[in-house]
GUZAFI-267393 format. One record per residue: x, y, z of N, C-alpha, C in turn; residue in three letters. Coordinates in steps of 0.05 Angstrom, whole numbers, padded with zeros to 5 digits, always signed. Layout:
N
XYZXYZXYZALA/...
END
This chain:
278
-00813+01588+00753-00821+01579+00777-00836+01596+00799MET/-00830+01616+00789-00841+01639+00809-00876+01639+00797LYS/-00883+01640+00771-00904+01640+00765-00924+01615+00783LYS/-00907+01595+00780-00914+01571+00790-00929+01572+00821ILE/-00910+01583+00841-00912+01590+00863-00932+01613+00867ILE/-00932+01632+00854-00954+01659+00857-00978+01640+00846ALA/-00984+01624+00832-01005+01606+00822-01018+01587+00850SER/-01000+01574+00861-01005+01560+00890-01022+01577+00907LEU/-01001+01605+00910-01012+01617+00933-01042+01632+00931ILE/-01049+01636+00902-01068+01650+00902-01093+01622+00902VAL/-01089+01596+00887-01103+01576+00896-01111+01571+00928GLY/-01087+01577+00942-01095+01571+00974-01111+01589+00987LEU/-01111+01621+00976-01124+01638+00985-01153+01636+00973LEU/-01154+01631+00949-01190+01618+00941-01193+01603+00960VAL/-01182+01579+00958-01194+01557+00976-01196+01565+01003LEU/-01185+01584+01015-01186+01587+01045-01208+01609+01046THR/-01207+01630+01028-01234+01645+01025-01265+01633+01023GLY/-01258+01608+01009-01287+01588+01003-01290+01573+01031CYS/-01273+01570+01038-01276+01546+01063-01287+01569+01087GLY/-01282+01600+01084-01298+01612+01105-01323+01614+01096GLY/-01337+01621+01074-01358+01631+01064-01373+01598+01078SER/-01361+01579+01068-01370+01550+01071-01381+01550+01106ASP/-01365+01556+01121-01367+01558+01155-01389+01571+01155ASP/-01396+01601+01142-01406+01617+01148-01440+01607+01146SER/-01442+01599+01117-01463+01587+01114-01476+01560+01125ALA/-01459+01543+01134-01457+01521+01151-01478+01531+01181ASP/-01459+01558+01185-01474+01561+01210-01500+01579+01214ALA/-01508+01589+01191-01531+01592+01187-01557+01572+01182ASP/-01543+01561+01160-01558+01534+01163-01566+01513+01189ASP/-01555+01524+01210-01560+01507+01233-01580+01525+01250LYS/-01580+01550+01244-01599+01566+01254-01628+01556+01256LEU/-01647+01559+01272-01674+01544+01267-01692+01571+01262GLU/-01710+01565+01246-01725+01588+01236-01748+01595+01250LYS/-01760+01620+01249-01776+01629+01266-01792+01650+01255ILE/-01810+01643+01242-01837+01666+01224-01852+01687+01237THR/-01849+01705+01236-01876+01719+01246-01890+01733+01228VAL/-01915+01732+01229-01930+01756+01217-01938+01780+01224ALA/-01929+01797+01214-01930+01824+01225-01943+01850+01207ALA/-01957+01870+01221-01961+01893+01200-01939+01909+01198SER/-01937+01922+01177-01915+01946+01176-01900+01961+01196ALA/-01916+01982+01207-01911+01997+01231-01931+01995+01253THR/-01924+01997+01270-01887+01992+01281-01878+01963+01286PRO/-01899+01944+01284-01885+01919+01288-01869+01900+01277HIS/-01866+01903+01246-01842+01896+01229-01820+01906+01235ALA/-01823+01938+01241-01801+01956+01253-01788+01936+01286GLU/-01804+01939+01300-01796+01928+01325-01781+01899+01320ILE/-01792+01887+01308-01780+01851+01304-01752+01856+01287LEU/-01757+01874+01262-01726+01878+01256-01706+01884+01277GLU/-01713+01894+01302-01691+01902+01322-01684+01878+01334GLU/-01691+01861+01333-01691+01835+01353-01684+01815+01334VAL/-01670+01815+01315-01653+01793+01293-01631+01780+01303LYS/-01615+01804+01311-01590+01793+01318-01590+01781+01343GLU/-01610+01787+01363-01608+01773+01388-01625+01750+01391ASP/-01639+01742+01367-01654+01716+01365-01625+01703+01349LEU/-01616+01708+01333-01592+01701+01319-01569+01689+01339LYS/-01560+01703+01361-01540+01697+01379-01560+01675+01393GLU/-01598+01671+01397-01601+01647+01414-01613+01620+01396ALA/-01591+01623+01370-01599+01599+01360-01619+01598+01338GLY/-01631+01626+01336-01654+01630+01309-01654+01645+01290TYR/-01663+01639+01263-01661+01654+01241-01695+01678+01245GLU/-01699+01696+01244-01727+01703+01251-01732+01717+01218LEU/-01754+01711+01216-01761+01718+01179-01797+01733+01177GLU/-01791+01757+01182-01816+01775+01183-01826+01777+01162VAL/-01855+01763+01161-01876+01759+01135-01897+01793+01140LYS/-01887+01813+01124-01907+01837+01128-01937+01831+01116VAL/-01954+01837+01134-01984+01839+01123-01996+01865+01121PHE/-02011+01865+01101-02033+01894+01108-02060+01887+01116ASP/-02067+01865+01116-02093+01867+01130-02092+01845+01162ASP/-02119+01844+01169-02123+01836+01195-02132+01803+01198TYR/-02128+01796+01176-02146+01766+01173-02124+01751+01170ILE/-02113+01747+01143-02087+01730+01134-02070+01727+01164LEU/-02060+01742+01177-02039+01742+01195-02047+01721+01218PRO/-02071+01719+01219-02087+01693+01242-02092+01671+01224ASN/-02102+01663+01205-02103+01641+01185-02076+01632+01185THR/-02061+01651+01177-02037+01634+01167-02022+01618+01194VAL/-02023+01633+01218-02014+01618+01240-02030+01600+01255VAL/-02059+01601+01252-02073+01576+01256-02067+01554+01243ASP/-02064+01560+01216-02063+01536+01199-02030+01523+01204ASP/-02009+01535+01215-01995+01525+01221-01970+01533+01206GLY/-01974+01557+01177-01956+01560+01163-01934+01576+01171GLU/-01944+01592+01200-01933+01615+01211-01926+01612+01235ILE/-01911+01614+01255-01899+01612+01279-01919+01626+01295ASP/-01926+01654+01290-01933+01667+01309-01941+01696+01296ALA/-01954+01711+01304-01959+01736+01287-01961+01765+01310ASN/-01954+01787+01308-01959+01810+01324-01965+01832+01305PHE/-01986+01839+01309-02008+01864+01294-02031+01869+01308PHE/-02042+01858+01332-02069+01864+01342-02063+01863+01373GLN/-02089+01872+01382-02095+01867+01411-02115+01840+01422HIS/-02112+01840+01442-02124+01815+01451-02158+01815+01444GLU/-02167+01834+01447-02199+01833+01441-02197+01829+01412PRO/-02189+01844+01399-02197+01835+01363-02181+01806+01367TYR/-02161+01794+01375-02161+01767+01374-02176+01746+01385LEU/-02194+01746+01406-02217+01735+01416-02242+01741+01400ILE/-02244+01761+01398-02267+01764+01375-02264+01745+01343SER/-02236+01756+01333-02235+01740+01309-02230+01706+01318PHE/-02228+01697+01334-02225+01660+01340-02261+01655+01347ASN/-02277+01676+01359-02303+01666+01359-02318+01666+01332GLU/-02312+01690+01311-02317+01689+01287-02311+01674+01264ASP/-02287+01659+01271-02269+01644+01248-02263+01611+01260ASN/-02275+01610+01284-02265+01583+01291-02239+01580+01297GLY/-02220+01599+01301-02192+01592+01302-02184+01588+01331THR/-02159+01582+01341-02149+01572+01365-02125+01588+01368ASP/-02126+01607+01367-02100+01631+01379-02100+01642+01408LEU/-02080+01639+01412-02074+01654+01446-02058+01682+01446VAL/-02061+01697+01462-02038+01711+01468-02019+01704+01484ALA/-01990+01712+01471-01964+01704+01504-01954+01729+01512VAL/-01958+01750+01501-01940+01772+01508-01951+01804+01500ALA/-01955+01815+01519-01954+01846+01515-01933+01853+01509ASN/-01934+01873+01480-01903+01881+01474-01908+01914+01473ILE/-01929+01924+01464-01933+01949+01458-01962+01967+01461HIS/-01964+01990+01465-01993+02005+01464-01991+02024+01442ILE/-02010+02027+01425-02013+02044+01405-02036+02060+01410GLU/-02035+02087+01429-02048+02105+01438-02067+02116+01425PRO/-02092+02109+01425-02113+02131+01406-02104+02162+01419LEU/-02101+02177+01396-02100+02215+01404-02119+02225+01395GLY/-02120+02246+01403-02141+02273+01388-02123+02287+01379ILE/-02124+02293+01352-02110+02307+01327-02124+02331+01325TYR/-02111+02351+01310-02129+02376+01306-02113+02386+01278ALA/-02116+02396+01254-02104+02403+01230-02088+02422+01239LYS/-02097+02445+01259-02075+02464+01264-02063+02469+01284ASP/-02062+02442+01301-02050+02443+01323-02023+02438+01323ASN/-02004+02452+01340-01977+02455+01344-01965+02447+01367GLU/-01972+02437+01382-01960+02425+01405-01981+02403+01423LYS/-01972+02392+01437-01987+02372+01455-01996+02385+01472THR/-02019+02375+01486-02029+02395+01510-02042+02371+01528ASN/-02026+02365+01547-02040+02344+01566-02064+02350+01583SER/-02071+02384+01583-02094+02390+01598-02119+02396+01573ASP/-02113+02391+01549-02127+02398+01537-02153+02386+01552PHE/-02182+02396+01552-02216+02386+01559-02236+02405+01535SER/-02258+02391+01556-02279+02400+01542-02282+02434+01534VAL/-02265+02447+01556-02264+02476+01557-02257+02481+01534ALA/-02232+02474+01516-02222+02480+01488-02237+02473+01472ASP/-02263+02461+01474-02282+02449+01445-02303+02471+01441VAL/-02306+02477+01420-02323+02498+01409-02358+02479+01406LYS/-02373+02496+01407-02393+02488+01407-02398+02477+01376GLU/-02411+02451+01385-02419+02433+01354-02395+02430+01337GLY/-02373+02421+01347-02342+02412+01336-02352+02389+01326ALA/-02341+02384+01302-02345+02350+01287-02321+02342+01291VAL/-02322+02319+01307-02301+02304+01306-02307+02273+01293ILE/-02288+02264+01287-02288+02242+01271-02267+02216+01290THR/-02281+02191+01288-02273+02175+01310-02272+02147+01295ILE/-02260+02127+01298-02260+02101+01284-02289+02083+01287PRO/-02298+02074+01266-02323+02056+01264-02321+02027+01272ASN/-02299+02017+01278-02296+01989+01289-02300+01992+01319ASP/-02313+01956+01326-02322+01967+01354-02307+01972+01375PRO/-02278+01952+01380-02258+01961+01396-02247+01987+01398SER/-02241+02000+01370-02228+02029+01374-02253+02050+01379ASN/-02268+02049+01370-02296+02062+01375-02302+02061+01410GLU/-02302+02044+01420-02302+02038+01447-02285+02058+01467TYR/-02260+02054+01450-02235+02066+01461-02230+02100+01459ARG/-02244+02106+01429-02245+02131+01427-02261+02148+01445ALA/-02289+02139+01448-02310+02146+01465-02292+02146+01489LEU/-02285+02122+01505-02271+02127+01526-02258+02151+01527LEU/-02237+02166+01516-02213+02185+01511-02234+02212+01514LEU/-02253+02218+01494-02273+02231+01491-02284+02243+01518LEU/-02297+02216+01534-02305+02217+01558-02278+02231+01580GLN/-02254+02225+01582-02238+02230+01598-02229+02256+01604GLU/-02233+02273+01577-02227+02302+01568-02260+02310+01570LYS/-02287+02297+01585-02304+02314+01589-02322+02321+01566GLY/-02309+02312+01547-02325+02323+01518-02354+02302+01518ILE/-02361+02278+01527-02380+02268+01524-02382+02254+01547ILE/-02402+02239+01552-02408+02216+01575-02422+02196+01559LYS/-02410+02161+01564-02425+02138+01557-02441+02130+01574ILE/-02466+02108+01576-02481+02101+01596-02464+02087+01610LYS/-02446+02065+01604-02436+02043+01612-02401+02048+01603ASP/-02382+02055+01621-02357+02057+01622-02342+02026+01610SER/-02356+02000+01616-02345+01978+01622-02358+01970+01597ASN/-02377+01974+01583-02386+01963+01563-02368+01963+01540ASN/-02359+01941+01523-02335+01947+01500-02351+01954+01479LEU/-02379+01943+01480-02387+01948+01457-02394+01976+01448LYS/-02394+01990+01467-02405+02021+01472-02400+02037+01443SER/-02419+02052+01433-02424+02062+01401-02439+02090+01409THR/-02433+02107+01388-02450+02137+01401-02473+02132+01406VAL/-02492+02117+01408-02522+02119+01412-02518+02116+01440VAL/-02492+02103+01453-02492+02103+01480-02481+02132+01497ASP/-02475+02148+01481-02473+02180+01491-02499+02186+01508ILE/-02502+02193+01530-02514+02207+01553-02508+02239+01556VAL/-02488+02246+01560-02482+02275+01563-02464+02285+01540GLU/-02475+02307+01529-02458+02318+01509-02455+02352+01506ASN/-02442+02369+01529-02448+02388+01540-02440+02409+01512PRO/-02428+02400+01492-02414+02421+01472-02429+02415+01450LYS/-02449+02399+01448-02464+02390+01425-02452+02379+01398ASN/-02427+02364+01406-02410+02359+01388-02419+02342+01366VAL/-02409+02334+01343-02418+02319+01327-02402+02295+01318GLU/-02408+02270+01324-02383+02256+01318-02396+02230+01299ILE/-02375+02234+01280-02379+02220+01253-02364+02196+01253LYS/-02375+02170+01254-02362+02146+01250-02349+02137+01223GLU/-02320+02133+01222-02307+02129+01192-02290+02104+01204VAL/-02282+02089+01182-02263+02064+01180-02235+02077+01192GLU/-02218+02062+01212-02200+02075+01220-02172+02084+01206ALA/-02170+02070+01188-02151+02077+01173-02152+02105+01154ALA/-02181+02109+01144-02186+02136+01134-02199+02156+01146GLY/-02187+02155+01179-02184+02182+01190-02168+02201+01191ILE/-02141+02192+01187-02126+02220+01180-02137+02235+01155PRO/-02145+02221+01136-02156+02244+01114-02177+02259+01119ALA/-02192+02252+01140-02217+02273+01146-02206+02297+01161THR/-02181+02304+01170-02167+02318+01185-02174+02353+01176LEU/-02169+02353+01149-02171+02376+01140-02207+02390+01141PRO/-02224+02372+01150-02249+02373+01140-02267+02378+01167ASP/-02253+02370+01186-02264+02366+01216-02246+02381+01234VAL/-02260+02390+01264-02244+02402+01283-02226+02383+01294ASP/-02233+02357+01304-02217+02340+01317-02225+02311+01304TYR/-02194+02286+01306-02198+02266+01296-02187+02251+01311ALA/-02201+02232+01323-02186+02205+01339-02174+02187+01319VAL/-02146+02186+01329-02133+02166+01306-02113+02147+01325ILE/-02112+02127+01312-02101+02105+01321-02064+02117+01318ASN/-02045+02103+01340-02023+02114+01330-02010+02106+01308GLY/-02012+02082+01298-01997+02067+01278-02007+02080+01249ASN/-02037+02093+01251-02041+02118+01234-02032+02138+01232TYR/-02030+02147+01248-02015+02173+01247-01986+02170+01237ALA/-01973+02149+01247-01949+02144+01237-01945+02149+01209LEU/-01963+02121+01200-01964+02125+01165-01976+02141+01151THR/-01992+02167+01157-01999+02184+01143-01986+02212+01160ASN/-01962+02206+01174-01948+02233+01183-01960+02252+01190LYS/-01978+02247+01204-01993+02265+01220-01990+02271+01242VAL/-01968+02258+01256-01957+02260+01295-01956+02286+01306GLU/-01953+02305+01285-01941+02323+01299-01967+02348+01300ASP/-01994+02331+01292-02026+02344+01301-02027+02333+01321LYS/-02015+02322+01336-02030+02310+01370-02036+02332+01383LEU/-02053+02334+01395-02066+02345+01419-02057+02330+01443ILE/-02075+02305+01447-02069+02290+01472-02076+02263+01460VAL/-02064+02245+01480-02068+02214+01472-02075+02202+01497ALA/-02082+02169+01498-02079+02151+01516-02051+02149+01526GLU/-02051+02149+01562-02029+02143+01568-02028+02110+01578THR/-02007+02098+01584-02009+02073+01584-02024+02060+01613LYS/-02033+02081+01625-02049+02075+01645-02079+02082+01642ASP/-02093+02093+01619-02110+02098+01611-02124+02075+01612SER/-02152+02075+01618-02168+02047+01615-02174+02035+01587LYS/-02171+02054+01568-02177+02040+01538-02149+02027+01535GLY/-02127+02037+01536-02100+02030+01527-02093+01998+01541ALA/-02102+02004+01566-02092+01977+01581-02102+01955+01573LEU/-02132+01959+01557-02145+01940+01549-02140+01922+01518LYS/-02117+01947+01505-02115+01946+01480-02078+01934+01475TYR/-02064+01929+01493-02041+01927+01486-02036+01908+01461ALA/-02018+01915+01439-02011+01897+01423-01994+01873+01428ASN/-02000+01851+01417-01994+01825+01434-01979+01810+01414ILE/-01964+01789+01427-01955+01771+01406-01970+01747+01413LEU/-01978+01735+01386-02002+01716+01389-01989+01686+01374ALA/-01996+01660+01384-01992+01631+01373-02013+01624+01370VAL/-02008+01602+01354-02030+01580+01366-02032+01561+01391LYS/-02061+01557+01395-02055+01544+01426-02045+01520+01425LYS/-02024+01520+01444-02007+01492+01445-01985+01501+01435GLY/-01974+01523+01432-01945+01534+01427-01940+01551+01445ASN/-01956+01557+01466-01948+01578+01487-01925+01565+01499GLU/-01911+01551+01510-01892+01544+01514-01869+01531+01500ASP/-01867+01529+01471-01847+01523+01454-01821+01544+01459SER/-01804+01524+01446-01774+01538+01455-01773+01563+01436ALA/-01787+01564+01408-01795+01586+01394-01797+01608+01409LYS/-01827+01609+01415-01848+01624+01428-01828+01639+01453THR/-01820+01619+01469-01802+01634+01491-01783+01651+01479LYS/-01763+01645+01456-01742+01660+01448-01757+01683+01438ALA/-01778+01683+01425-01788+01705+01415-01797+01728+01444LEU/-01807+01716+01459-01814+01732+01482-01793+01746+01496ILE/-01772+01732+01501-01739+01745+01508-01732+01757+01499LYS/-01737+01760+01473-01721+01779+01453-01741+01807+01454ALA/-01762+01805+01460-01783+01827+01454-01783+01843+01471LEU/-01784+01821+01497-01787+01845+01529-01759+01850+01539GLN/-01745+01866+01525-01720+01879+01537-01713+01903+01533THR/-01699+01919+01556-01695+01947+01563-01689+01952+01529GLU/-01674+01942+01512-01665+01952+01492-01688+01953+01467LYS/-01707+01938+01471-01733+01945+01454-01744+01958+01467VAL/-01752+01967+01492-01770+01986+01508-01752+02015+01492LYS/-01725+02018+01498-01713+02043+01491-01711+02046+01454THR/-01714+02030+01445-01719+02034+01420-01747+02037+01404PHE/-01765+02023+01423-01787+02039+01413-01799+02066+01421ILE/-01786+02073+01442-01789+02102+01469-01779+02125+01439GLU/-01749+02117+01431-01735+02139+01413-01746+02131+01392GLU/-01758+02116+01378-01764+02115+01353-01792+02131+01341THR/-01814+02125+01363-01844+02132+01362-01848+02152+01379PHE/-01832+02153+01403-01839+02175+01418-01868+02169+01428GLY/-01890+02186+01430-01918+02186+01448-01937+02164+01433ASP/-01928+02162+01414-01950+02144+01391-01945+02116+01392LEU/-01924+02105+01412-01923+02077+01416-01911+02076+01437VAL/-01919+02058+01460-01917+02057+01480-01911+02025+01490ILE/-01888+02022+01502-01868+01993+01511-01901+01988+01538PRO/-01913+01958+01529-01927+01952+01548-01916+01924+01560ALA/-01895+01930+01569-01878+01911+01594-01860+01926+01612PHE/-01856+01918+01629-01835+01926+01654-01809+01919+01651ASP/
END
């Protein structure tokens, strides 16, 4: 008899446990899925931080990591993915023009400041200027149009060079009109610039590439939130035109533009990633 009672109790416990799991599964099934295409660092990391907040709002966030700058836009334009988070608006506008896509920016999330780095540097120096640069110094900068313009602006802010038109987003090295220290500027693909550090005097590097290549300790000075170049190039959340006011888009924006996310960015990435919202 005791064995029968014990078996009944075990059976009830198993059924109760299964019932609890089913309830949890049912709750998850009721969540509406939001998919976002993102770069690994820092974008996907920031998105991971808001998963629970979105769950409380009734959404399951699925982050799909991409390592290129083309597919994240095409999958959103095709409707395969709801939004992307990896680019700044000037790049998005250029991509739309070149590829016939119809994507729009809906929120500024963060800035990845360009910085001036040096292989032997041991501390940041906000007062860094042309006076610290030796004659004929070699500097590598990104060769893509938007980041080359930003790099030139940063070098100009420090008095190292002067370009013809500070408002020309397509400025390149041929637009340099003053170069008091006769520095040699080499244009390099942005992702490859950290690898040039051992062989040059200075390198202008994007914050995300500094993080992934672990050279953040070589930073001398970076764009600030108020820098002309940085303001134009805040990293954005983008969606297909027509979805700007969808419930999913509004939920994403609300989750990403919070004090919690701002604190996470500041504490996790320091000067290499700056919140772009108040």
